[in-house]
PQR file with spaces between the fields and no chain letter, atoms N, CA, C, O and H, PARSE charges and radii, in Angstrom:
ATOM       1  N    MET     1      -9.206   47.850   23.306 -0.4000 1.5000
ATOM       2  CA   MET     1      -9.808   46.551   22.250 -0.0000 2.0000
ATOM       3  C    MET     1     -10.841   45.710   23.223  0.5500 1.7000
ATOM       4  O    MET     1     -10.515   44.972   24.153 -0.5500 1.4000
ATOM       5  N    PHE     2     -12.129   46.007   22.779 -0.4000 1.5000
ATOM       6  CA   PHE     2     -12.654   44.357   23.592 -0.0000 2.0000
ATOM       7  C    PHE     2     -12.391   43.116   23.275  0.5500 1.7000
ATOM       8  O    PHE     2     -12.007   42.574   22.239 -0.5500 1.4000
ATOM       9  H    PHE     2     -12.393   46.607   22.024  0.4000 1.0000
ATOM      10  N    GLY     3     -12.643   42.764   24.274 -0.4000 1.5000
ATOM      11  CA   GLY     3     -12.487   41.238   24.294 -0.0000 2.0000
ATOM      12  C    GLY     3     -13.765   40.536   23.194  0.5500 1.7000
ATOM      13  O    GLY     3     -14.944   40.889   23.217 -0.5500 1.4000
ATOM      14  H    GLY     3     -12.955   43.203   25.116  0.4000 1.0000
ATOM      15  N    ILE     4     -12.961   39.088   21.925 -0.4000 1.5000
ATOM      16  CA   ILE     4     -13.652   38.833   20.756 -0.0000 2.0000
ATOM      17  C    ILE     4     -13.904   37.663   20.990  0.5500 1.7000
ATOM      18  O    ILE     4     -13.055   36.801   20.762 -0.5500 1.4000
ATOM      19  H    ILE     4     -12.003   38.801   21.907  0.4000 1.0000
ATOM      20  N    LEU     5     -15.440   37.276   21.627 -0.4000 1.5000
ATOM      21  CA   LEU     5     -14.969   35.656   21.431 -0.0000 2.0000
ATOM      22  C    LEU     5     -15.374   34.572   20.530  0.5500 1.7000
ATOM      23  O    LEU     5     -16.506   34.599   20.047 -0.5500 1.4000
ATOM      24  H    LEU     5     -16.129   37.976   21.811  0.4000 1.0000
ATOM      25  N    PRO     6     -14.677   33.758   20.297 -0.5600 1.5000
ATOM      26  CA   PRO     6     -14.134   33.013   19.584  0.2800 2.0000
ATOM      27  C    PRO     6     -15.258   32.391   18.969  0.5500 1.7000
ATOM      28  O    PRO     6     -16.118   31.930   19.720 -0.5500 1.4000
ATOM      29  N    LEU     7     -15.414   32.291   17.667 -0.4000 1.5000
ATOM      30  CA   LEU     7     -16.523   31.610   17.018 -0.0000 2.0000
ATOM      31  C    LEU     7     -17.105   30.009   17.641  0.5500 1.7000
ATOM      32  O    LEU     7     -16.128   29.270   17.765 -0.5500 1.4000
ATOM      33  H    LEU     7     -14.716   32.666   17.057  0.4000 1.0000
ATOM      34  N    PRO     8     -18.103   29.477   17.956 -0.5600 1.5000
ATOM      35  CA   PRO     8     -18.041   28.449   18.934  0.2800 2.0000
ATOM      36  C    PRO     8     -18.152   27.350   17.106  0.5500 1.7000
ATOM      37  O    PRO     8     -18.570   27.697   16.001 -0.5500 1.4000
ATOM      38  N    PRO     9     -17.454   25.788   17.688 -0.5600 1.5000
ATOM      39  CA   PRO     9     -16.852   24.790   16.524  0.2800 2.0000
ATOM      40  C    PRO     9     -17.527   24.810   15.461  0.5500 1.7000
ATOM      41  O    PRO     9     -17.570   25.963   15.030 -0.5500 1.4000
ATOM      42  N    PRO    10     -18.095   24.069   14.808 -0.5600 1.5000
ATOM      43  CA   PRO    10     -19.112   23.532   13.999  0.2800 2.0000
ATOM      44  C    PRO    10     -19.904   22.719   14.724  0.5500 1.7000
ATOM      45  O    PRO    10     -21.120   22.665   14.541 -0.5500 1.4000
ATOM      46  N    MET    11     -19.248   21.991   15.642 -0.4000 1.5000
ATOM      47  CA   MET    11     -20.033   20.855   15.631 -0.0000 2.0000
ATOM      48  C    MET    11     -21.140   21.940   16.682  0.5500 1.7000
ATOM      49  O    MET    11     -22.236   22.050   16.133 -0.5500 1.4000
ATOM      50  H    MET    11     -18.260   22.035   15.791  0.4000 1.0000
ATOM      51  N    ASP    12     -21.076   22.523   17.687 -0.4000 1.5000
ATOM      52  CA   ASP    12     -21.845   23.563   18.321 -0.0000 2.0000
ATOM      53  C    ASP    12     -23.055   23.675   17.328  0.5500 1.7000
ATOM      54  O    ASP    12     -24.226   23.340   17.504 -0.5500 1.4000
ATOM      55  H    ASP    12     -20.186   22.434   18.133  0.4000 1.0000
ATOM      56  N    ILE    13     -22.491   24.198   16.312 -0.4000 1.5000
ATOM      57  CA   ILE    13     -23.470   25.135   15.226 -0.0000 2.0000
ATOM      58  C    ILE    13     -24.652   23.619   15.234  0.5500 1.7000
ATOM      59  O    ILE    13     -25.800   23.584   15.675 -0.5500 1.4000
ATOM      60  H    ILE    13     -21.539   24.470   16.169  0.4000 1.0000
ATOM      61  N    ASP    14     -24.282   23.102   14.932 -0.4000 1.5000
ATOM      62  CA   ASP    14     -24.420   21.576   14.716 -0.0000 2.0000
ATOM      63  C    ASP    14     -25.325   21.900   15.909  0.5500 1.7000
ATOM      64  O    ASP    14     -25.983   22.927   16.075 -0.5500 1.4000
ATOM      65  H    ASP    14     -23.349   23.131   14.573  0.4000 1.0000
ATOM      66  N    ILE    15     -25.215   20.635   16.850 -0.4000 1.5000
ATOM      67  CA   ILE    15     -26.111   20.346   17.710 -0.0000 2.0000
ATOM      68  C    ILE    15     -27.528   21.400   18.348  0.5500 1.7000
ATOM      69  O    ILE    15     -28.701   21.232   18.683 -0.5500 1.4000
ATOM      70  H    ILE    15     -24.680   19.801   16.715  0.4000 1.0000
ATOM      71  N    LYS    16     -26.298   22.792   18.220 -0.4000 1.5000
ATOM      72  CA   LYS    16     -27.888   23.857   18.233 -0.0000 2.0000
ATOM      73  C    LYS    16     -29.142   23.690   17.392  0.5500 1.7000
ATOM      74  O    LYS    16     -30.290   23.860   17.801 -0.5500 1.4000
ATOM      75  H    LYS    16     -25.346   22.928   17.948  0.4000 1.0000
ATOM      76  N    GLU    17     -28.770   23.327   16.136 -0.4000 1.5000
ATOM      77  CA   GLU    17     -30.069   23.092   15.068 -0.0000 2.0000
ATOM      78  C    GLU    17     -30.366   22.311   15.116  0.5500 1.7000
ATOM      79  O    GLU    17     -31.331   22.103   14.380 -0.5500 1.4000
ATOM      80  H    GLU    17     -27.836   23.189   15.803  0.4000 1.0000
ATOM      81  N    ARG    18     -29.771   20.862   16.173 -0.4000 1.5000
ATOM      82  CA   ARG    18     -30.419   19.764   15.679 -0.0000 2.0000
ATOM      83  C    ARG    18     -31.730   19.365   17.249  0.5500 1.7000
ATOM      84  O    ARG    18     -32.726   18.669   17.448 -0.5500 1.4000
ATOM      85  H    ARG    18     -28.988   21.032   16.771  0.4000 1.0000
ATOM      86  N    ILE    19     -30.823   20.378   18.027 -0.4000 1.5000
ATOM      87  CA   ILE    19     -32.207   20.641   19.405 -0.0000 2.0000
ATOM      88  C    ILE    19     -33.539   21.328   18.604  0.5500 1.7000
ATOM      89  O    ILE    19     -34.649   20.799   18.669 -0.5500 1.4000
ATOM      90  H    ILE    19     -30.014   20.943   17.866  0.4000 1.0000
ATOM      91  N    ALA    20     -33.303   22.477   17.901 -0.4000 1.5000
ATOM      92  CA   ALA    20     -34.625   23.559   17.751 -0.0000 2.0000
ATOM      93  C    ALA    20     -35.100   22.219   17.196  0.5500 1.7000
ATOM      94  O    ALA    20     -36.283   22.107   17.517 -0.5500 1.4000
ATOM      95  H    ALA    20     -32.401   22.907   17.848  0.4000 1.0000
ATOM      96  N    ALA    21     -34.644   21.027   16.420 -0.4000 1.5000
ATOM      97  CA   ALA    21     -35.550   20.837   14.596 -0.0000 2.0000
ATOM      98  C    ALA    21     -36.090   19.259   16.110  0.5500 1.7000
ATOM      99  O    ALA    21     -36.944   18.378   16.005 -0.5500 1.4000
ATOM     100  H    ALA    21     -33.683   21.119   16.159  0.4000 1.0000
ATOM     101  N    LEU    22     -35.231   19.531   17.162 -0.4000 1.5000
ATOM     102  CA   LEU    22     -36.323   18.082   17.964 -0.0000 2.0000
ATOM     103  C    LEU    22     -37.209   19.008   18.413  0.5500 1.7000
ATOM     104  O    LEU    22     -38.364   18.782   18.050 -0.5500 1.4000
ATOM     105  H    LEU    22     -34.537   20.246   17.247  0.4000 1.0000
ATOM     106  N    CYS    23     -36.973   20.461   19.422 -0.4000 1.5000
ATOM     107  CA   CYS    23     -37.822   20.903   19.676 -0.0000 2.0000
ATOM     108  C    CYS    23     -39.035   20.981   18.497  0.5500 1.7000
ATOM     109  O    CYS    23     -40.035   20.295   18.708 -0.5500 1.4000
ATOM     110  H    CYS    23     -36.036   20.644   19.717  0.4000 1.0000
ATOM     111  N    ALA    24     -39.011   21.323   17.979 -0.4000 1.5000
ATOM     112  CA   ALA    24     -40.110   21.397   16.919 -0.0000 2.0000
ATOM     113  C    ALA    24     -40.563   20.219   16.462  0.5500 1.7000
ATOM     114  O    ALA    24     -41.739   20.170   16.102 -0.5500 1.4000
ATOM     115  H    ALA    24     -38.198   21.880   17.808  0.4000 1.0000
ATOM     116  N    LYS    25     -39.681   18.957   16.375 -0.4000 1.5000
ATOM     117  CA   LYS    25     -40.610   18.098   16.408 -0.0000 2.0000
ATOM     118  C    LYS    25     -41.548   17.459   17.932  0.5500 1.7000
ATOM     119  O    LYS    25     -42.567   16.778   17.812 -0.5500 1.4000
ATOM     120  H    LYS    25     -38.725   18.996   16.667  0.4000 1.0000
ATOM     121  N    VAL    26     -41.078   17.765   18.995 -0.4000 1.5000
ATOM     122  CA   VAL    26     -41.922   17.691   20.166 -0.0000 2.0000
ATOM     123  C    VAL    26     -43.017   18.386   20.484  0.5500 1.7000
ATOM     124  O    VAL    26     -44.041   18.084   21.098 -0.5500 1.4000
ATOM     125  H    VAL    26     -40.250   18.318   19.092  0.4000 1.0000
ATOM     126  N    ILE    27     -42.532   19.650   19.820 -0.4000 1.5000
ATOM     127  CA   ILE    27     -44.458   20.519   19.739 -0.0000 2.0000
ATOM     128  C    ILE    27     -45.449   19.461   18.623  0.5500 1.7000
ATOM     129  O    ILE    27     -46.396   18.712   18.864 -0.5500 1.4000
ATOM     130  H    ILE    27     -41.701   19.895   19.321  0.4000 1.0000
ATOM     131  N    ALA    28     -44.849   19.751   17.547 -0.4000 1.5000
ATOM     132  CA   ALA    28     -46.222   19.149   16.190 -0.0000 2.0000
ATOM     133  C    ALA    28     -45.975   17.694   16.671  0.5500 1.7000
ATOM     134  O    ALA    28     -46.708   16.958   16.010 -0.5500 1.4000
ATOM     135  H    ALA    28     -44.079   20.359   17.352  0.4000 1.0000
ATOM     136  N    ALA    29     -45.105   16.869   17.711 -0.4000 1.5000
ATOM     137  CA   ALA    29     -45.734   15.420   17.593 -0.0000 2.0000
ATOM     138  C    ALA    29     -47.320   15.783   18.458  0.5500 1.7000
ATOM     139  O    ALA    29     -47.862   16.879   18.603 -0.5500 1.4000
ATOM     140  H    ALA    29     -44.510   17.467   18.247  0.4000 1.0000
ATOM     141  N    PRO    30     -47.833   14.237   18.994 -0.5600 1.5000
ATOM     142  CA   PRO    30     -49.292   14.220   19.399  0.2800 2.0000
ATOM     143  C    PRO    30     -49.260   13.911   21.099  0.5500 1.7000
ATOM     144  O    PRO    30     -49.443   12.716   21.329 -0.5500 1.4000
ATOM     145  N    ASP    31     -49.160   14.341   21.726 -0.4000 1.5000
ATOM     146  CA   ASP    31     -49.291   13.695   23.347 -0.0000 2.0000
ATOM     147  C    ASP    31     -49.443   11.877   23.277  0.5500 1.7000
ATOM     148  O    ASP    31     -50.176   11.012   22.798 -0.5500 1.4000
ATOM     149  H    ASP    31     -49.012   15.312   21.539  0.4000 1.0000
ATOM     150  N    ARG    32     -47.931   12.058   24.290 -0.4000 1.5000
ATOM     151  CA   ARG    32     -48.292   10.409   24.015 -0.0000 2.0000
ATOM     152  C    ARG    32     -48.303    9.688   23.592  0.5500 1.7000
ATOM     153  O    ARG    32     -48.850    8.631   23.905 -0.5500 1.4000
ATOM     154  H    ARG    32     -47.335   12.761   24.679  0.4000 1.0000
ATOM     155  N    SER    33     -47.092   10.198   21.780 -0.4000 1.5000
ATOM     156  CA   SER    33     -47.889    9.394   20.380 -0.0000 2.0000
ATOM     157  C    SER    33     -46.415    8.978   20.897  0.5500 1.7000
ATOM     158  O    SER    33     -45.914    9.491   21.898 -0.5500 1.4000
ATOM     159  H    SER    33     -46.647   11.057   21.526  0.4000 1.0000
ATOM     160  N    GLU    34     -45.656    7.815   19.969 -0.4000 1.5000
ATOM     161  CA   GLU    34     -44.691    7.083   20.227 -0.0000 2.0000
ATOM     162  C    GLU    34     -43.700    8.141   19.304  0.5500 1.7000
ATOM     163  O    GLU    34     -42.544    8.105   19.725 -0.5500 1.4000
ATOM     164  H    GLU    34     -46.063    7.398   19.156  0.4000 1.0000
ATOM     165  N    GLU    35     -43.867    8.988   18.251 -0.4000 1.5000
ATOM     166  CA   GLU    35     -43.688   10.427   18.311 -0.0000 2.0000
ATOM     167  C    GLU    35     -42.519   11.138   19.246  0.5500 1.7000
ATOM     168  O    GLU    35     -41.301   11.319   19.226 -0.5500 1.4000
ATOM     169  H    GLU    35     -44.806    9.017   17.908  0.4000 1.0000
ATOM     170  N    PHE    36     -43.821   11.465   20.188 -0.4000 1.5000
ATOM     171  CA   PHE    36     -43.683   12.522   21.138 -0.0000 2.0000
ATOM     172  C    PHE    36     -42.166   11.429   22.130  0.5500 1.7000
ATOM     173  O    PHE    36     -41.060   11.945   22.290 -0.5500 1.4000
ATOM     174  H    PHE    36     -44.810   11.318   20.205  0.4000 1.0000
ATOM     175  N    VAL    37     -42.453   10.104   22.599 -0.4000 1.5000
ATOM     176  CA   VAL    37     -41.535    9.730   23.049 -0.0000 2.0000
ATOM     177  C    VAL    37     -40.231    9.997   22.600  0.5500 1.7000
ATOM     178  O    VAL    37     -39.405   10.684   23.202 -0.5500 1.4000
ATOM     179  H    VAL    37     -43.351    9.684   22.470  0.4000 1.0000
ATOM     180  N    CYS    38     -40.007    9.194   21.070 -0.4000 1.5000
ATOM     181  CA   CYS    38     -39.049    9.000   20.604 -0.0000 2.0000
ATOM     182  C    CYS    38     -38.546   10.482   20.360  0.5500 1.7000
ATOM     183  O    CYS    38     -37.394   10.672   20.750 -0.5500 1.4000
ATOM     184  H    CYS    38     -40.677    8.636   20.581  0.4000 1.0000
ATOM     185  N    ALA    39     -39.098   11.417   19.871 -0.4000 1.5000
ATOM     186  CA   ALA    39     -38.219   12.847   19.731 -0.0000 2.0000
ATOM     187  C    ALA    39     -38.088   12.777   21.542  0.5500 1.7000
ATOM     188  O    ALA    39     -37.476   11.811   21.998 -0.5500 1.4000
ATOM     189  H    ALA    39     -40.034   11.263   19.554  0.4000 1.0000
ATOM     190  N    MET    40     -38.372   13.280   22.018 -0.4000 1.5000
ATOM     191  CA   MET    40     -37.757   13.615   23.684 -0.0000 2.0000
ATOM     192  C    MET    40     -37.246   12.590   24.199  0.5500 1.7000
ATOM     193  O    MET    40     -36.906   12.877   25.347 -0.5500 1.4000
ATOM     194  H    MET    40     -38.869   14.064   21.647  0.4000 1.0000
ATOM     195  N    GLU    41     -36.907   11.064   23.840 -0.4000 1.5000
ATOM     196  CA   GLU    41     -35.877   11.010   24.023 -0.0000 2.0000
ATOM     197  C    GLU    41     -34.152   11.634   23.259  0.5500 1.7000
ATOM     198  O    GLU    41     -33.047   12.016   23.646 -0.5500 1.4000
ATOM     199  H    GLU    41     -37.184   10.831   22.907  0.4000 1.0000
ATOM     200  N    GLU    42     -34.775   11.433   22.214 -0.4000 1.5000
ATOM     201  CA   GLU    42     -34.168   11.862   21.328 -0.0000 2.0000
ATOM     202  C    GLU    42     -32.971   13.449   21.732  0.5500 1.7000
ATOM     203  O    GLU    42     -31.751   13.609   21.777 -0.5500 1.4000
ATOM     204  H    GLU    42     -35.672   11.122   21.900  0.4000 1.0000
ATOM     205  N    LEU    43     -34.260   14.384   21.961 -0.4000 1.5000
ATOM     206  CA   LEU    43     -34.078   15.600   22.563 -0.0000 2.0000
ATOM     207  C    LEU    43     -33.431   15.713   23.730  0.5500 1.7000
ATOM     208  O    LEU    43     -33.192   16.848   24.144 -0.5500 1.4000
ATOM     209  H    LEU    43     -35.251   14.253   21.925  0.4000 1.0000
ATOM     210  N    ASN    44     -32.845   14.067   24.816 -0.4000 1.5000
ATOM     211  CA   ASN    44     -32.949   14.638   25.903 -0.0000 2.0000
ATOM     212  C    ASN    44     -31.719   14.114   25.688  0.5500 1.7000
ATOM     213  O    ASN    44     -30.822   14.729   26.264 -0.5500 1.4000
ATOM     214  H    ASN    44     -33.039   13.145   24.480  0.4000 1.0000
ATOM     215  N    SER    45     -31.243   12.780   24.775 -0.4000 1.5000
ATOM     216  CA   SER    45     -29.653   12.842   24.550 -0.0000 2.0000
ATOM     217  C    SER    45     -29.514   13.876   23.421  0.5500 1.7000
ATOM     218  O    SER    45     -29.643   14.661   24.361 -0.5500 1.4000
ATOM     219  H    SER    45     -31.972   12.280   24.307  0.4000 1.0000
ATOM     220  N    ALA    46     -29.415   14.439   22.630 -0.4000 1.5000
ATOM     221  CA   ALA    46     -29.035   16.307   22.384 -0.0000 2.0000
ATOM     222  C    ALA    46     -28.466   16.835   23.464  0.5500 1.7000
ATOM     223  O    ALA    46     -27.248   16.987   23.553 -0.5500 1.4000
ATOM     224  H    ALA    46     -29.311   13.802   21.867  0.4000 1.0000
ATOM     225  N    LEU    47     -29.394   17.197   24.476 -0.4000 1.5000
ATOM     226  CA   LEU    47     -29.729   18.729   25.628 -0.0000 2.0000
ATOM     227  C    LEU    47     -28.161   17.881   26.415  0.5500 1.7000
ATOM     228  O    LEU    47     -27.301   18.617   26.900 -0.5500 1.4000
ATOM     229  H    LEU    47     -30.384   17.074   24.404  0.4000 1.0000
ATOM     230  N    SER    48     -27.992   16.489   26.443 -0.4000 1.5000
ATOM     231  CA   SER    48     -27.088   15.858   27.454 -0.0000 2.0000
ATOM     232  C    SER    48     -25.578   16.091   26.672  0.5500 1.7000
ATOM     233  O    SER    48     -24.743   16.795   27.239 -0.5500 1.4000
ATOM     234  H    SER    48     -28.691   15.892   26.049  0.4000 1.0000
ATOM     235  N    GLU    49     -25.263   15.457   25.320 -0.4000 1.5000
ATOM     236  CA   GLU    49     -24.440   15.731   24.557 -0.0000 2.0000
ATOM     237  C    GLU    49     -24.088   17.121   24.539  0.5500 1.7000
ATOM     238  O    GLU    49     -22.880   17.266   24.727 -0.5500 1.4000
ATOM     239  H    GLU    49     -25.942   14.885   24.860  0.4000 1.0000
ATOM     240  N    HIS    50     -24.689   18.149   24.386 -0.4000 1.5000
ATOM     241  CA   HIS    50     -24.560   19.851   24.517 -0.0000 2.0000
ATOM     242  C    HIS    50     -23.763   20.751   25.729  0.5500 1.7000
ATOM     243  O    HIS    50     -22.849   21.563   25.871 -0.5500 1.4000
ATOM     244  H    HIS    50     -25.670   18.032   24.234  0.4000 1.0000
ATOM     245  N    ALA    51     -24.884   19.932   26.563 -0.4000 1.5000
ATOM     246  CA   ALA    51     -24.341   20.152   28.695 -0.0000 2.0000
ATOM     247  C    ALA    51     -22.461   19.582   28.220  0.5500 1.7000
ATOM     248  O    ALA    51     -21.476   20.289   28.014 -0.5500 1.4000
ATOM     249  H    ALA    51     -25.627   19.272   26.448  0.4000 1.0000
ATOM     250  N    GLU    52     -22.611   18.029   28.191 -0.4000 1.5000
ATOM     251  CA   GLU    52     -21.090   17.819   28.120 -0.0000 2.0000
ATOM     252  C    GLU    52     -19.986   18.749   27.087  0.5500 1.7000
ATOM     253  O    GLU    52     -18.915   19.220   27.470 -0.5500 1.4000
ATOM     254  H    GLU    52     -23.411   17.454   28.359  0.4000 1.0000
ATOM     255  N    ASN    53     -20.520   18.854   25.801 -0.4000 1.5000
ATOM     256  CA   ASN    53     -19.654   19.891   25.240 -0.0000 2.0000
ATOM     257  C    ASN    53     -18.997   21.562   25.791  0.5500 1.7000
ATOM     258  O    ASN    53     -17.873   22.064   25.789 -0.5500 1.4000
ATOM     259  H    ASN    53     -21.390   18.472   25.490  0.4000 1.0000
ATOM     260  N    LEU    54     -20.611   22.115   26.306 -0.4000 1.5000
ATOM     261  CA   LEU    54     -20.266   23.027   27.613 -0.0000 2.0000
ATOM     262  C    LEU    54     -19.405   22.310   28.757  0.5500 1.7000
ATOM     263  O    LEU    54     -18.443   22.974   29.143 -0.5500 1.4000
ATOM     264  H    LEU    54     -21.524   21.707   26.307  0.4000 1.0000
ATOM     265  N    ARG    55     -19.569   21.229   29.279 -0.4000 1.5000
ATOM     266  CA   ARG    55     -18.652   21.836   30.470 -0.0000 2.0000
ATOM     267  C    ARG    55     -17.125   20.793   29.483  0.5500 1.7000
ATOM     268  O    ARG    55     -16.443   19.917   30.017 -0.5500 1.4000
ATOM     269  H    ARG    55     -20.351   20.690   28.965  0.4000 1.0000
ATOM     270  N    SER    56     -17.035   21.109   28.529 -0.4000 1.5000
ATOM     271  CA   SER    56     -15.785   20.350   27.801 -0.0000 2.0000
ATOM     272  C    SER    56     -14.944   22.078   27.930  0.5500 1.7000
ATOM     273  O    SER    56     -14.135   22.429   28.789 -0.5500 1.4000
ATOM     274  H    SER    56     -17.588   21.820   28.096  0.4000 1.0000
ATOM     275  N    GLN    57     -15.357   22.694   27.047 -0.4000 1.5000
ATOM     276  CA   GLN    57     -15.388   23.772   27.204 -0.0000 2.0000
ATOM     277  C    GLN    57     -14.813   25.012   27.971  0.5500 1.7000
ATOM     278  O    GLN    57     -14.032   25.962   28.018 -0.5500 1.4000
ATOM     279  H    GLN    57     -16.014   22.409   26.350  0.4000 1.0000
ATOM     280  N    ILE    58     -15.893   24.199   28.581 -0.4000 1.5000
ATOM     281  CA   ILE    58     -15.497   25.425   30.247 -0.0000 2.0000
ATOM     282  C    ILE    58     -13.717   24.844   30.695  0.5500 1.7000
ATOM     283  O    ILE    58     -12.895   25.759   30.747 -0.5500 1.4000
ATOM     284  H    ILE    58     -16.527   23.427   28.543  0.4000 1.0000
ATOM     285  N    ALA    59     -13.234   23.530   30.966 -0.4000 1.5000
ATOM     286  CA   ALA    59     -12.340   23.282   31.116 -0.0000 2.0000
ATOM     287  C    ALA    59     -11.180   23.547   30.582  0.5500 1.7000
ATOM     288  O    ALA    59     -10.093   23.784   31.111 -0.5500 1.4000
ATOM     289  H    ALA    59     -13.902   22.786   30.923  0.4000 1.0000
ATOM     290  N    SER    60     -11.538   23.480   29.360 -0.4000 1.5000
ATOM     291  CA   SER    60     -10.621   24.430   28.690 -0.0000 2.0000
ATOM     292  C    SER    60     -10.453   25.081   28.785  0.5500 1.7000
ATOM     293  O    SER    60      -9.312   25.318   28.391 -0.5500 1.4000
ATOM     294  H    SER    60     -12.421   23.287   28.930  0.4000 1.0000
ATOM     295  N    LEU    61     -11.280   26.417   29.446 -0.4000 1.5000
ATOM     296  CA   LEU    61     -10.768   27.737   29.292 -0.0000 2.0000
ATOM     297  C    LEU    61      -9.917   27.598   30.635  0.5500 1.7000
ATOM     298  O    LEU    61      -8.792   27.774   31.101 -0.5500 1.4000
ATOM     299  H    LEU    61     -12.207   26.224   29.767  0.4000 1.0000
ATOM     300  N    ARG    62     -11.219   27.159   30.950 -0.4000 1.5000
ATOM     301  CA   ARG    62      -9.975   27.332   33.005 -0.0000 2.0000
ATOM     302  C    ARG    62      -8.646   27.316   32.775  0.5500 1.7000
ATOM     303  O    ARG    62      -7.900   28.233   33.120 -0.5500 1.4000
ATOM     304  H    ARG    62     -12.134   27.016   30.572  0.4000 1.0000
ATOM     305  N    GLN    63      -8.134   25.885   31.955 -0.4000 1.5000
ATOM     306  CA   GLN    63      -7.067   25.151   31.719 -0.0000 2.0000
ATOM     307  C    GLN    63      -5.956   26.743   31.097  0.5500 1.7000
ATOM     308  O    GLN    63      -4.778   26.889   31.423 -0.5500 1.4000
ATOM     309  H    GLN    63      -8.739   25.140   31.674  0.4000 1.0000
ATOM     310  N    LYS    64      -6.745   27.730   30.184 -0.4000 1.5000
ATOM     311  CA   LYS    64      -6.139   28.350   29.928 -0.0000 2.0000
ATOM     312  C    LYS    64      -6.029   30.081   30.743  0.5500 1.7000
ATOM     313  O    LYS    64      -5.670   31.172   30.300 -0.5500 1.4000
ATOM     314  H    LYS    64      -7.702   27.612   29.919  0.4000 1.0000
ATOM     315  N    GLY    65      -6.439   29.715   31.843 -0.4000 1.5000
ATOM     316  CA   GLY    65      -5.735   30.827   32.705 -0.0000 2.0000
ATOM     317  C    GLY    65      -7.424   32.216   33.004  0.5500 1.7000
ATOM     318  O    GLY    65      -7.507   33.240   33.682 -0.5500 1.4000
ATOM     319  H    GLY    65      -6.731   28.829   32.204  0.4000 1.0000
ATOM     320  N    PHE    66      -8.408   31.511   32.125 -0.4000 1.5000
ATOM     321  CA   PHE    66      -9.739   32.386   32.538 -0.0000 2.0000
ATOM     322  C    PHE    66     -10.528   31.998   33.565  0.5500 1.7000
ATOM     323  O    PHE    66     -10.640   30.869   34.041 -0.5500 1.4000
ATOM     324  H    PHE    66      -8.340   30.680   31.573  0.4000 1.0000
ATOM     325  N    PRO    67     -11.193   33.233   33.949 -0.5600 1.5000
ATOM     326  CA   PRO    67     -11.491   32.912   36.136  0.2800 2.0000
ATOM     327  C    PRO    67     -12.428   32.066   36.233  0.5500 1.7000
ATOM     328  O    PRO    67     -13.033   31.994   35.164 -0.5500 1.4000
ATOM     329  N    HIS    68     -12.937   31.219   37.214 -0.4000 1.5000
ATOM     330  CA   HIS    68     -14.354   31.230   37.590 -0.0000 2.0000
ATOM     331  C    HIS    68     -15.387   31.969   38.154  0.5500 1.7000
ATOM     332  O    HIS    68     -15.325   32.975   38.861 -0.5500 1.4000
ATOM     333  H    HIS    68     -12.445   31.278   38.082  0.4000 1.0000
ATOM     334  N    SER    69     -16.761   31.066   37.576 -0.4000 1.5000
ATOM     335  CA   SER    69     -17.396   32.833   37.286 -0.0000 2.0000
ATOM     336  C    SER    69     -17.820   33.282   39.307  0.5500 1.7000
ATOM     337  O    SER    69     -18.722   34.011   39.719 -0.5500 1.4000
ATOM     338  H    SER    69     -16.812   30.248   37.002  0.4000 1.0000
ATOM     339  N    SER    70     -16.811   32.541   40.091 -0.4000 1.5000
ATOM     340  CA   SER    70     -17.265   32.996   41.596 -0.0000 2.0000
ATOM     341  C    SER    70     -15.321   33.149   42.193  0.5500 1.7000
ATOM     342  O    SER    70     -14.864   32.839   43.293 -0.5500 1.4000
ATOM     343  H    SER    70     -16.078   31.949   39.756  0.4000 1.0000
ATOM     344  N    ASP    71     -14.463   33.819   40.781 -0.4000 1.5000
ATOM     345  CA   ASP    71     -13.753   34.647   40.452 -0.0000 2.0000
ATOM     346  C    ASP    71     -13.688   35.742   40.515  0.5500 1.7000
ATOM     347  O    ASP    71     -12.850   36.479   41.034 -0.5500 1.4000
ATOM     348  H    ASP    71     -14.835   34.071   39.888  0.4000 1.0000
ATOM     349  N    THR    72     -15.032   36.023   39.716 -0.4000 1.5000
ATOM     350  CA   THR    72     -15.081   37.316   39.444 -0.0000 2.0000
ATOM     351  C    THR    72     -15.577   38.301   40.355  0.5500 1.7000
ATOM     352  O    THR    72     -16.542   38.082   41.087 -0.5500 1.4000
ATOM     353  H    THR    72     -15.713   35.424   39.294  0.4000 1.0000
ATOM     354  N    ARG    73     -15.170   38.995   40.339 -0.4000 1.5000
ATOM     355  CA   ARG    73     -15.339   40.700   41.633 -0.0000 2.0000
ATOM     356  C    ARG    73     -16.021   41.775   41.024  0.5500 1.7000
ATOM     357  O    ARG    73     -16.219   41.420   39.863 -0.5500 1.4000
ATOM     358  H    ARG    73     -14.385   39.172   39.745  0.4000 1.0000
ATOM     359  N    GLU    74     -16.403   42.710   41.172 -0.4000 1.5000
ATOM     360  CA   GLU    74     -16.830   43.566   40.577 -0.0000 2.0000
ATOM     361  C    GLU    74     -15.922   44.372   41.490  0.5500 1.7000
ATOM     362  O    GLU    74     -15.685   44.176   42.682 -0.5500 1.4000
ATOM     363  H    GLU    74     -16.242   42.999   42.116  0.4000 1.0000
ATOM     364  N    ARG    75     -15.462   45.324   40.676 -0.4000 1.5000
ATOM     365  CA   ARG    75     -14.117   46.399   41.197 -0.0000 2.0000
ATOM     366  C    ARG    75     -14.831   47.980   41.395  0.5500 1.7000
ATOM     367  O    ARG    75     -14.136   48.931   41.752 -0.5500 1.4000
ATOM     368  H    ARG    75     -15.655   45.483   39.708  0.4000 1.0000
């Protein structure tokens, strides 16, 4: 049977939606405006939060015995 990856936790979906909305806000904001600067700061924060969540998920998978990407080899 094929390996099935679990669905991401709801928090992960929410952060992805938030990042997409912030990207749209950045694109729509006038260059160098206060709205642009605020949206970029929020986007940076959301991306940092998402990266930390992914690092935590990877650490959890490694504890469960999933190999590190450099541990896999073509056979």
